[in-house]
N, CA, C and O atoms as a printed pandas DataFrame, in Angstrom:
     atom_number atom_name residue_name chain_id  residue_number  x_coord  y_coord  z_coord
0              1         N          MET        A               1  101.520  101.195  104.105
1              2        CA          MET        A               1  100.806  102.401  103.794
2              3         C          MET        A               1   99.313  102.235  104.096
3              4         O          MET        A               1   98.661  103.159  104.583
4              5         N          LEU        A               2   98.797  101.071  103.806
5              6        CA          LEU        A               2   97.386  100.813  104.107
6              7         C          LEU        A               2   97.155  100.845  105.617
7              8         O          LEU        A               2   96.104  101.281  106.086
8              9         N          LYS        A               3   98.147  100.380  106.369
9             10        CA          LYS        A               3   98.046  100.396  107.828
10            11         C          LYS        A               3   97.900  101.834  108.335
11            12         O          LYS        A               3   97.079  102.111  109.209
12            13         N          TRP        A               4   98.699  102.738  107.781
13            14        CA          TRP        A               4   98.622  104.134  108.209
14            15         C          TRP        A               4   97.309  104.772  107.787
15            16         O          TRP        A               4   96.761  105.600  108.516
16            17         N          ALA        A               5   96.799  104.399  106.622
17            18        CA          ALA        A               5   95.505  104.922  106.185
18            19         C          ALA        A               5   94.405  104.493  107.158
19            20         O          ALA        A               5   93.532  105.287  107.508
20            21         N          LEU        A               6   94.454  103.234  107.589
21            22        CA          LEU        A               6   93.460  102.750  108.560
22            23         C          LEU        A               6   93.604  103.448  109.916
23            24         O          LEU        A               6   92.605  103.751  110.569
24            25         N          ILE        A               7   94.836  103.701  110.333
25            26        CA          ILE        A               7   95.061  104.398  111.607
26            27         C          ILE        A               7   94.471  105.802  111.550
27            28         O          ILE        A               7   93.793  106.232  112.483
28            29         N          PHE        A               8   94.733  106.531  110.435
29            30        CA          PHE        A               8   94.185  107.881  110.319
30            31         C          PHE        A               8   92.669  107.860  110.198
31            32         O          PHE        A               8   92.005  108.781  110.675
32            33         N          ALA        A               9   92.103  106.827  109.570
33            34        CA          ALA        A               9   90.652  106.722  109.486
34            35         C          ALA        A               9   90.045  106.522  110.878
35            36         O          ALA        A               9   89.012  107.113  111.191
36            37         N          VAL        A              10   90.667  105.708  111.700
37            38        CA          VAL        A              10   90.185  105.493  113.070
38            39         C          VAL        A              10   90.306  106.778  113.881
39            40         O          VAL        A              10   89.405  107.119  114.648
40            41         N          ILE        A              11   91.418  107.492  113.713
41            42        CA          ILE        A              11   91.590  108.767  114.415
42            43         C          ILE        A              11   90.492  109.740  114.002
43            44         O          ILE        A              11   89.941  110.455  114.840
44            45         N          ALA        A              12   90.173  109.765  112.699
45            46        CA          ALA        A              12   89.118  110.660  112.215
46            47         C          ALA        A              12   87.766  110.290  112.818
47            48         O          ALA        A              12   86.994  111.171  113.197
48            49         N          LEU        A              13   87.476  109.002  112.908
49            50        CA          LEU        A              13   86.200  108.572  113.493
50            51         C          LEU        A              13   86.100  108.942  114.964
51            52         O          LEU        A              13   85.064  109.425  115.421
52            53         N          ILE        A              14   87.177  108.713  115.702
53            54        CA          ILE        A              14   87.167  109.030  117.135
54            55         C          ILE        A              14   87.060  110.536  117.344
55            56         O          ILE        A              14   86.276  110.997  118.174
56            57         N          ALA        A              15   87.855  111.308  116.585
57            58        CA          ALA        A              15   87.821  112.767  116.733
58            59         C          ALA        A              15   86.448  113.313  116.337
59            60         O          ALA        A              15   85.935  114.227  116.983
60            61         N          GLY        A              16   85.857  112.760  115.289
61            62        CA          GLY        A              16   84.524  113.204  114.883
62            63         C          GLY        A              16   83.476  112.879  115.927
63            64         O          GLY        A              16   82.562  113.668  116.166
64            65         N          GLY        A              17   83.607  111.721  116.546
65            66        CA          GLY        A              17   82.666  111.329  117.599
66            67         C          GLY        A              17   82.771  112.193  118.836
67            68         O          GLY        A              17   81.791  112.399  119.551
68            69         N          LEU        A              18   83.978  112.702  119.083
69            70        CA          LEU        A              18   84.174  113.549  120.257
70            71         C          LEU        A              18   83.928  115.024  119.969
71            72         O          LEU        A              18   83.994  115.851  120.878
72            73         N          GLY        A              19   83.643  115.363  118.705
73            74        CA          GLY        A              19   83.309  116.739  118.378
74            75         C          GLY        A              19   84.459  117.584  117.875
75            76         O          GLY        A              19   84.311  118.798  117.739
76            77         N          PHE        A              20   85.592  116.985  117.598
77            78        CA          PHE        A              20   86.734  117.731  117.067
78            79         C          PHE        A              20   86.684  117.689  115.541
79            80         O          PHE        A              20   87.351  116.865  114.914
80            81         N          GLY        A              21   85.901  118.569  114.958
81            82        CA          GLY        A              21   85.655  118.550  113.519
82            83         C          GLY        A              21   86.882  118.836  112.681
83            84         O          GLY        A              21   87.086  118.196  111.649
84            85         N          GLY        A              22   87.704  119.782  113.100
85            86        CA          GLY        A              22   88.889  120.141  112.328
86            87         C          GLY        A              22   89.895  119.012  112.271
87            88         O          GLY        A              22   90.446  118.709  111.212
88            89         N          ILE        A              23   90.130  118.400  113.398
89            90        CA          ILE        A              23   91.077  117.282  113.460
90            91         C          ILE        A              23   90.520  116.092  112.688
91            92         O          ILE        A              23   91.261  115.392  111.998
92            93         N          ALA        A              24   89.228  115.864  112.804
93            94        CA          ALA        A              24   88.608  114.743  112.090
94            95         C          ALA        A              24   88.702  114.940  110.585
95            96         O          ALA        A              24   88.986  113.990  109.855
96            97         N          GLY        A              25   88.471  116.152  110.115
97            98        CA          GLY        A              25   88.556  116.435  108.692
98            99         C          GLY        A              25   89.970  116.264  108.159
99           100         O          GLY        A              25   90.171  115.713  107.076
100          101         N          ALA        A              26   90.946  116.736  108.921
101          102        CA          ALA        A              26   92.335  116.613  108.496
102          103         C          ALA        A              26   92.771  115.149  108.469
103          104         O          ALA        A              26   93.433  114.712  107.527
104          105         N          ALA        A              27   92.404  114.404  109.487
105          106        CA          ALA        A              27   92.780  112.988  109.544
106          107         C          ALA        A              27   92.094  112.200  108.431
107          108         O          ALA        A              27   92.691  111.287  107.861
108          109         N          ALA        A              28   90.858  112.541  108.120
109          110        CA          ALA        A              28   90.149  111.870  107.034
110          111         C          ALA        A              28   90.798  112.184  105.695
111          112         O          ALA        A              28   90.895  111.309  104.835
112          113         N          GLY        A              29   91.240  113.410  105.509
113          114        CA          GLY        A              29   91.930  113.786  104.280
114          115         C          GLY        A              29   93.236  113.024  104.101
115          116         O          GLY        A              29   93.550  112.564  103.004
116          117         N          VAL        A              30   93.988  112.896  105.173
117          118        CA          VAL        A              30   95.241  112.137  105.114
118          119         C          VAL        A              30   94.951  110.667  104.841
119          120         O          VAL        A              30   95.656  110.029  104.060
120          121         N          ALA        A              31   93.930  110.135  105.471
121          122        CA          ALA        A              31   93.569  108.725  105.259
122          123         C          ALA        A              31   93.174  108.476  103.810
123          124         O          ALA        A              31   93.573  107.467  103.229
124          125         N          LYS        A              32   92.397  109.380  103.215
125          126        CA          LYS        A              32   92.000  109.237  101.807
126          127         C          LYS        A              32   93.210  109.274  100.898
127          128         O          LYS        A              32   93.342  108.448   99.995
128          129         N          PHE        A              33   94.100  110.234  101.136
129          130        CA          PHE        A              33   95.299  110.373  100.314
130          131         C          PHE        A              33   96.152  109.113  100.380
131          132         O          PHE        A              33   96.588  108.603   99.347
132          133         N          LEU        A              34   96.394  108.607  101.587
133          134        CA          LEU        A              34   97.214  107.405  101.736
134          135         C          LEU        A              34   96.549  106.191  101.110
135          136         O          LEU        A              34   97.230  105.351  100.522
136          137         N          PHE        A              35   95.231  106.084  101.226
137          138        CA          PHE        A              35   94.534  104.949  100.635
138          139         C          PHE        A              35   94.655  104.955   99.121
139          140         O          PHE        A              35   94.940  103.921   98.518
140          141         N          PHE        A              36   94.438  106.124   98.493
141          142        CA          PHE        A              36   94.534  106.182   97.042
142          143         C          PHE        A              36   95.968  105.990   96.564
143          144         O          PHE        A              36   96.195  105.413   95.501
144          145         N          LEU        A              37   96.935  106.469   97.340
145          146        CA          LEU        A              37   98.337  106.228   97.007
146          147         C          LEU        A              37   98.647  104.732   97.072
147          148         O          LEU        A              37   99.343  104.201   96.206
148          149         N          PHE        A              38   98.133  104.058   98.093
149          150        CA          PHE        A              38   98.293  102.606   98.201
150          151         C          PHE        A              38   97.625  101.902   97.025
151          152         O          PHE        A              38   98.198  100.975   96.453
152          153         N          LEU        A              39   96.428  102.330   96.662
153          154        CA          LEU        A              39   95.681  101.705   95.581
154          155         C          LEU        A              39   96.422  101.832   94.246
155          156         O          LEU        A              39   96.490  100.871   93.480
156          157         N          ILE        A              40   96.970  103.003   93.972
157          158        CA          ILE        A              40   97.732  103.209   92.736
158          159         C          ILE        A              40   98.976  102.330   92.725
159          160         O          ILE        A              40   99.281  101.699   91.713
160          161         N          GLY        A              41   99.691  102.285   93.835
161          162        CA          GLY        A              41  100.878  101.422   93.927
162          163         C          GLY        A              41  100.532   99.960   93.762
163          164         O          GLY        A              41  101.268   99.218   93.112
164          165         N          PHE        A              42   99.427   99.535   94.337
165          166        CA          PHE        A              42   99.001   98.139   94.224
166          167         C          PHE        A              42   98.714   97.766   92.779
167          168         O          PHE        A              42   99.134   96.708   92.311
168          169         N          VAL        A              43   97.999   98.633   92.074
169          170        CA          VAL        A              43   97.664   98.354   90.672
170          171         C          VAL        A              43   98.929   98.312   89.811
171          172         O          VAL        A              43   99.066   97.443   88.950
172          173         N          ILE        A              44   99.838   99.238   90.038
173          174        CA          ILE        A              44  101.091   99.248   89.265
174          175         C          ILE        A              44  101.873   97.964   89.489
175          176         O          ILE        A              44  102.336   97.343   88.533
176          177         N          PHE        A              45  102.024   97.564   90.742
177          178        CA          PHE        A              45  102.782   96.344   91.025
178          179         C          PHE        A              45  102.049   95.093   90.552
179          180         O          PHE        A              45  102.691   94.105   90.195
180          181         N          LEU        A              46  100.736   95.114   90.542
181          182        CA          LEU        A              46   99.967   93.994   90.018
182          183         C          LEU        A              46  100.220   93.822   88.521
183          184         O          LEU        A              46  100.429   92.706   88.046
184          185         N          ILE        A              47  100.201   94.920   87.790
185          186        CA          ILE        A              47  100.467   94.871   86.350
186          187         C          ILE        A              47  101.894   94.423   86.086
187          188         O          ILE        A              47  102.130   93.588   85.213
188          189         N          LEU        A              48  102.846   94.969   86.829
189          190        CA          LEU        A              48  104.245   94.562   86.652
190          191         C          LEU        A              48  104.438   93.083   86.978
191          192         O          LEU        A              48  105.234   92.408   86.327
192          193         N          GLY        A              49  103.723   92.577   87.971
193          194        CA          GLY        A              49  103.807   91.156   88.321
194          195         C          GLY        A              49  103.284   90.275   87.204
195          196         O          GLY        A              49  103.886   89.246   86.896
196          197         N          PHE        A              50  102.168   90.664   86.589
197          198        CA          PHE        A              50  101.639   89.884   85.469
198          199         C          PHE        A              50  102.591   89.906   84.283
199          200         O          PHE        A              50  102.785   88.886   83.623
200          201         N          LEU        A              51  103.178   91.053   84.012
201          202        CA          LEU        A              51  104.114   91.150   82.890
202          203         C          LEU        A              51  105.365   90.315   83.141
203          204         O          LEU        A              51  105.865   89.666   82.222
204          205         N          ALA        A              52  105.878   90.320   84.372
205          206        CA          ALA        A              52  107.053   89.534   84.703
206          207         C          ALA        A              52  106.737   88.046   84.645
207          208         O          ALA        A              52  107.573   87.254   84.210
208          209         N          ALA        A              53  105.540   87.655   85.079
209          210        CA          ALA        A              53  105.170   86.237   85.056
210          211         C          ALA        A              53  105.066   85.736   83.605
211          212         O          ALA        A              53  105.418   84.593   83.313
212          213         N          ARG        A              54  104.591   86.584   82.719
213          214        CA          ARG        A              54  104.523   86.194   81.308
214          215         C          ARG        A              54  105.903   85.974   80.722
215          216         O          ARG        A              54  106.117   85.028   79.964
216          217         N          LYS        A              55  106.849   86.852   81.073
217          218        CA          LYS        A              55  108.203   86.702   80.544
218          219         C          LYS        A              55  108.870   85.441   81.077
219          220         O          LYS        A              55  109.596   84.764   80.350
220          221         N          VAL        A              56  108.626   85.126   82.343
221          222        CA          VAL        A              56  109.221   83.935   82.955
222          223         C          VAL        A              56  108.594   82.687   82.348
223          224         O          VAL        A              56  109.289   81.704   82.092
224          225         N          ALA        A              57  107.286   82.723   82.116
225          226        CA          ALA        A              57  106.599   81.557   81.562
226          227         C          ALA        A              57  106.914   81.362   80.081
227          228         O          ALA        A              57  106.766   80.260   79.553
228          229         N          GLY        A              58  107.346   82.422   79.418
229          230        CA          GLY        A              58  107.720   82.316   78.029
230          231         C          GLY        A              58  106.586   82.478   77.050
231          232         O          GLY        A              58  106.700   82.024   75.911
232          233         N          ASP        A              59  105.500   83.104   77.443
233          234        CA          ASP        A              59  104.358   83.314   76.545
234          235         C          ASP        A              59  104.622   84.474   75.617
235          236         O          ASP        A              59  103.776   84.805   74.787
């Protein structure tokens, strides 16, 4: 998911540099959405990993 966010961010930069404002805005919006979705998933799995490690360690 982070890979796709980076791809859309690059598309937005290139489109913005070439003067395609509408396409750049749309690609930037998609990139932001995917990045925040990735960030939320990462935090959830990080918390679940810590909780699972505690159960395995027996704390």
